[in-house]
C-alpha positions in Angstrom: -25.8 -14.6 -18.1 -23.3 -11.7 -17.1 -24.9 -8.1 -18.0 -23.1 -7.0 -21.1 -20.8 -3.8 -19.9 -20.0 -5.4 -16.2 -16.4 -7.0 -16.0 -14.6 -7.5 -13.1 -12.1 -4.4 -13.7 -14.9 -2.5 -14.0 -16.7 -3.6 -10.8 -13.5 -3.5 -8.8 -12.5 0.1 -10.5 -15.9 1.5 -9.5 -15.6 -0.1 -5.8 -12.4 1.9 -5.6 -13.9 5.1 -6.8 -16.4 4.6 -3.8 -14.4 3.4 -1.2 -12.4 7.1 -1.5 -15.9 9.0 -1.1 -17.6 6.6 1.7 -14.6 4.8 3.2 -13.8 1.1 2.1 -15.6 -0.6 4.8 -18.8 0.8 3.8 -18.3 -0.7 0.5 -21.2 -3.1 -0.5 -22.4 -5.2 -3.4 -25.8 -3.8 -3.0 -24.2 -0.1 -3.1 -22.5 -0.8 -6.3 -25.5 -3.0 -7.8 -27.1 0.3 -7.4 -24.2 2.5 -9.2 -24.8 0.2 -12.4 -28.4 0.5 -11.8 -28.5 -3.8 -11.7 -29.8 -6.1 -9.3 -27.0 -7.6 -6.6 -27.2 -10.7 -8.4 -25.7 -9.3 -11.6 -22.6 -8.9 -9.9 -22.0 -12.1 -9.1 -21.2 -13.2 -12.5 -17.9 -11.1 -12.3 -17.5 -11.0 -8.2 -17.3 -14.4 -6.1 -18.2 -12.3 -2.8 -17.1 -9.2 -0.9 -14.2 -10.4 0.2 -13.2 -11.4 -3.7 -14.3 -7.6 -4.7 -12.1 -6.6 -1.1 -9.1 -8.2 -2.8 -9.7 -7.1 -5.9 -9.7 -3.6 -4.4 -6.3 -4.4 -2.5 -4.5 -5.6 -5.7 -6.0 -2.5 -7.5 -4.5 0.1 -5.1 -1.5 -1.6 -4.7 -0.8 -1.7 -8.2 -1.6 2.1 -8.6 0.8 2.6 -5.4 3.4 1.2 -6.6 3.3 2.8 -9.8 3.6 6.2 -7.9 6.6 5.3 -5.7 8.5 3.8 -8.3 8.3 6.8 -10.5 9.4 8.6 -7.3 12.2 7.1 -6.4 13.7 6.3 -10.3 16.8 7.2 -10.6 17.5 7.7 -6.8 18.8 5.9 -4.0 19.9 6.0 -0.3 18.3 9.1 1.7 17.1 10.4 -1.7 15.3 7.5 -2.5 13.7 7.4 0.5 12.4 10.7 0.8 10.6 10.3 -2.6 9.3 7.0 -1.1 7.7 8.2 2.0 6.6 11.3 0.1 4.6 9.3 -3.0 3.4 7.1 0.1 2.0 9.9 1.8 0.5 11.5 -1.4 -1.3 8.3 -2.0 -2.5 7.6 1.4 -3.7 11.1 1.8 -5.4 11.4 -1.9 -6.9 8.1 -1.8 -8.4 6.8 1.6 -10.2 4.3 1.0 -8.4 2.3 -2.0 -4.9 3.0 1.1 -7.4 1.7 3.5 -8.0 -1.8 0.9 -3.8 -1.8 0.5 -3.8 -2.9 4.5 -5.9 -6.0 4.1 -4.7 -9.5 4.4 -3.9 -11.1 1.3 -3.3 -14.9 0.6 0.2 -15.5 0.1 -0.9 -17.1 -3.3 -2.0 -13.9 -4.7 0.8 -12.0 -3.4 3.4 -14.4 -5.0 1.0 -14.3 -8.4 0.6 -10.6 -8.4 3.4 -8.5 -10.4 2.6 -5.1 -8.8 3.0 -6.7 -5.3 6.3 -8.8 -6.2 7.3 -5.3 -7.6 6.9 -3.6 -4.7 8.8 -5.9 -2.5 11.7 -5.1 -5.3 12.0 -1.7 -4.7 11.1 -1.6 -1.3 13.7 -4.0 0.1 16.4 -2.6 -3.3 16.0 0.7 -1.3 16.7 -0.8 1.8 20.0 -2.4 0.3 21.4 0.5 -0.6 21.8 1.0 3.1 23.9 -2.0 3.4 21.0 -4.2 5.2 21.0 -7.8 4.7 18.2 -10.7 6.1 17.0 -10.4 9.1 17.9 -6.9 9.5 16.1 -6.2 6.3 12.5 -7.7 7.4 13.2 -5.3 10.5 13.6 -2.0 8.6 10.7 -2.7 6.4 8.5 -3.1 9.4 9.8 -0.4 10.8 9.0 1.6 7.6 5.7 0.8 7.5 4.3 1.2 11.0 6.1 4.5 11.1 4.1 5.4 7.5 1.3 3.8 8.0 0.5 5.4 11.4 1.2 8.8 10.7 -0.8 9.1 7.7 -3.7 7.0 9.7 -3.0 9.5 12.3 -3.0 12.5 9.7 -6.1 11.3 7.9 -8.1 11.2 11.4 -7.0 14.7 12.8 -5.0 12.8 14.9 -2.2 15.7 15.5 -3.9 18.5 17.4 -0.3 20.1 18.5 -0.4 23.7 16.1 2.9 22.2 14.3 2.8 21.7 10.9 2.4 17.9 10.1 4.1 18.4 7.3 7.7 19.5 8.7 7.0 16.5 11.1 6.7 14.4 8.7 9.9 15.2 7.4 11.9 14.9 10.5 10.2 11.6 11.1 11.6 10.6 7.4 15.0 12.0 8.8 14.9 10.3 11.3 14.6 6.8 9.8 17.2 7.6 7.4 20.0 7.9 10.3 18.0 4.9 11.8 18.9 3.0 8.6 22.2 4.7 8.1 23.2 3.5 11.8 21.2 0.3 12.0 22.4 -2.1 15.1 22.8 -5.1 12.8 21.8 -8.8 13.8 23.1 -10.6 10.6 25.0 -10.5 7.6 23.2 -13.1 5.4 22.8 -12.8 2.0 19.0 -14.7 2.2 15.9 -13.7 0.3 13.6 -11.7 2.1 10.9 -13.4 4.3 7.7 -13.9 3.8 5.9 -10.4 3.2 2.9 -9.4 5.7 1.7 -6.2 4.3 1.8 -3.4 1.9 5.6 -2.8 2.5 6.4 -6.3 3.0 4.7 -7.2 0.0 6.9 -5.0 -1.5 7.0 -2.1 -0.4 
């Protein structure tokens, strides 16, 4: 019988907190069992396995992240929306490293389609880029540029990869401004009005 007080949501939230403390890759069912003071087997009444737990963490973190991004970009468009989006993205990634790492794992497309948070992510991201006058296939190309820039920068910053004395925030601001210019002067390939392709990652599940 499931242990009283344990639920999939509670276990997932605890796993996300643990990921922020010790790193996403170091979260295990055994560690969570110790956290709750139960045997490992007790958790299997609520989550199937470690992969199931990680998927739940990805969906939780993705929902949290897009909530913060949505609040930041509300009422904004063009450069202002991009700056707000980028700032919220970076803040979440740096403040919640374990949760952020969870958002980067591959998630089954059925779950992407069924997740309101991930659908909202796609709507907000593609909506922001459409304000630059982009249509497919340029939209997907632009999403990939944003994702690789934001993720690459945040990963390097979190890992101490920037050794030059230049303030990292100033470099970030310059990067976002460069993205704005690139989007404004995008080398358009097509003028279709189709729906975006299958999302490949957090920004594209979106975002």
